[in-house]
C-alpha distance (Angstrom), angle and dihedral (degrees) to the residues before:
residue distance angle dihedral
X1 . . .
X2 3.80 . .
X3 3.82 115.6 .
X4 3.73 118.0 -116.7
X5 3.81 118.0 -102.5
X6 3.79 92.3 7.5
X7 3.82 121.2 116.1
X8 3.86 113.7 -120.8
X9 3.72 116.3 -109.6
X10 3.78 120.2 -143.3
X11 3.75 131.0 -179.4
X12 3.84 116.1 -100.3
X13 3.74 110.2 -84.8
X14 3.84 93.7 15.8
X15 3.83 99.9 81.2
X16 3.85 114.8 135.5
X17 3.84 111.4 -89.6
X18 3.79 122.1 -122.7
X19 3.78 114.4 -104.8
X20 3.83 113.7 -75.5
X21 3.85 96.4 23.6
X22 3.82 123.2 113.9
X23 3.75 133.3 -153.2
X24 3.85 88.6 -100.4
X25 3.87 86.6 59.5
X26 3.85 89.6 51.3
X27 3.86 89.3 52.9
X28 3.82 91.2 50.2
X29 3.71 91.4 47.8
X30 3.82 92.9 49.8
X31 3.81 90.4 48.2
X32 3.81 90.8 51.3
X33 3.75 90.2 47.9
X34 3.83 91.2 51.0
X35 3.80 90.7 54.3
X36 3.80 91.9 45.7
X37 3.80 90.2 51.4
X38 3.86 88.9 51.9
X39 3.84 91.0 51.4
X40 3.81 91.7 47.4
X41 3.78 91.2 50.5
X42 3.88 90.9 49.5
X43 3.79 92.5 49.0
X44 3.74 92.7 48.2
X45 3.84 91.6 53.6
X46 3.80 117.8 102.2
X47 3.82 91.2 -135.1
X48 3.83 90.2 58.6
X49 3.72 92.8 45.3
X50 3.75 92.8 50.5
X51 3.76 93.6 46.9
X52 3.73 93.6 51.2
X53 3.77 92.5 46.7
X54 3.79 88.8 49.4
X55 3.70 94.8 48.8
X56 3.87 93.2 42.7
X57 3.80 90.7 48.7
X58 3.80 90.5 50.3
X59 3.80 92.1 52.1
X60 3.85 92.1 46.1
X61 3.78 93.1 46.7
X62 3.85 89.6 50.6
X63 3.78 92.2 46.2
X64 3.83 93.2 50.3
X65 3.94 90.1 47.7
X66 3.71 90.3 51.1
X67 3.78 92.6 50.6
X68 3.80 93.6 45.4
X69 3.85 91.1 48.6
X70 3.78 89.9 58.5
X71 3.92 88.2 59.7
X72 3.85 92.8 55.7
X73 3.70 106.1 136.8
X74 3.86 98.9 -160.1
X75 3.75 129.3 50.0
X76 3.79 108.1 -144.5
X77 3.73 91.3 -167.6
X78 3.93 91.2 59.2
X79 3.66 93.1 89.7
X80 3.78 96.8 47.9
X81 3.80 123.9 87.5
X82 3.80 97.8 -113.5
X83 3.71 132.4 137.9
X84 3.73 123.1 -122.8
X85 3.81 94.6 -96.9
X86 3.70 93.0 50.4
X87 3.74 93.0 47.8
X88 3.78 91.3 49.5
X89 3.83 90.7 50.6
X90 3.80 91.5 50.5
X91 3.75 92.7 47.0
X92 3.76 91.1 50.6
X93 3.84 91.5 46.8
X94 3.73 91.8 49.7
X95 3.85 91.1 48.2
X96 3.73 90.9 48.7
X97 3.86 92.6 52.1
X98 3.87 88.7 48.6
X99 3.73 91.6 50.5
X100 3.75 92.8 47.4
X101 3.74 92.3 48.5
X102 3.90 94.5 46.1
X103 3.86 91.4 42.5
X104 3.79 93.1 52.9
X105 3.81 91.8 50.7
X106 3.83 94.7 46.9
X107 3.79 90.5 45.8
X108 3.79 93.2 49.2
X109 3.78 90.7 51.0
X110 3.82 93.1 46.2
X111 3.70 96.6 46.2
X112 3.84 92.6 45.4
X113 3.80 94.0 49.6
X114 3.85 94.9 43.3
X115 3.77 92.6 47.1
X116 3.79 94.0 48.9
X117 3.75 92.9 45.3
X118 3.81 92.1 49.8
X119 3.79 92.0 51.7
X120 3.83 92.4 47.1
X121 3.80 89.2 47.1
X122 3.79 92.6 47.9
X123 3.78 92.9 47.7
X124 3.91 94.2 46.9
X125 3.94 92.3 40.3
X126 3.81 91.6 -143.0
X127 3.72 138.8 93.0
X128 3.84 113.2 -136.3
X129 3.64 142.3 115.1
X130 3.78 96.3 -71.6
X131 3.85 92.6 71.4
X132 3.84 99.4 60.8
X133 3.85 94.1 39.9
X134 3.76 92.9 48.0
X135 3.88 90.4 45.1
X136 3.72 90.7 47.1
X137 3.70 93.4 53.1
X138 3.86 94.4 47.5
X139 3.90 90.7 44.6
X140 3.74 92.6 47.5
X141 3.82 92.8 49.0
X142 3.83 90.7 48.7
X143 3.80 92.0 48.8
X144 3.87 91.4 48.3
X145 3.79 96.5 40.0
X146 3.78 93.7 112.2
X147 3.84 92.5 62.0
X148 3.77 95.4 64.7
X149 3.82 134.7 -101.7
X150 3.81 94.2 -59.7
X151 3.79 92.3 48.5
X152 3.90 92.0 46.3
X153 3.85 90.5 49.8
X154 3.86 90.2 48.3
X155 3.82 91.5 44.6
X156 3.80 90.4 50.8
X157 3.78 92.0 47.3
X158 3.74 93.1 48.6
X159 3.89 94.5 45.8
X160 3.84 90.2 46.9
X161 3.80 90.8 52.1
X162 3.73 91.3 47.4
X163 3.86 91.4 48.7
X164 3.76 92.3 46.8
X165 3.85 90.7 51.5
X166 3.76 94.2 47.9
X167 3.91 92.4 46.0
X168 3.78 92.0 48.3
X169 3.73 90.3 51.6
X170 3.89 91.9 49.3
X171 3.69 91.8 44.7
X172 3.78 96.2 51.1
X173 3.73 120.6 120.8
X174 3.78 114.8 -107.9
X175 3.88 115.7 -102.5
X176 3.78 94.6 -119.2
X177 3.80 90.3 61.7
X178 3.80 97.4 44.7
X179 3.73 101.7 56.9
X180 3.83 102.4 36.7
X181 3.78 114.5 130.1
X182 3.78 116.7 -124.7
X183 3.82 113.5 -87.3
X184 3.75 112.4 -121.0
X185 3.73 113.5 -166.3
X186 3.79 121.5 -158.9
X187 3.70 125.9 -166.2
């Protein structure tokens, strides 16, 4: 006999089904939940976050390079005696080299920052503004390490400030929630 005002307790996977559902539906739901849990675990891993940031950074860097190459104001092949096909091939090769170089740089920065931030967040077990600022400082210092201690410190501070600005922008409250007047209900 169930106790009054106490929620019933059922073993996992044996909860009562909603009306119209069968045991076969339960098996399908449990299977889908299992795959959903695998995907969630994968997306929460630092390795997956680092890889996604690196690939995304590579794509964005390549895209930016492609866009900026379309604004080139001087054609270095203009002075050479090449036909149109040869010029086109050289322009595309040069554009590809630029896209590869820029993509590698953006991918390296994205993967480095995302990996460091994920490790810091995992270690601290909280998601707040300290994580991106600390990750930006460490990543900036690593990226500027060849310019000496002063340059590494400056690079770390600059990257930390940039990370803080971006994260503050992304964490801001939407405008429709900020300026809403209080709701007064009258009955």
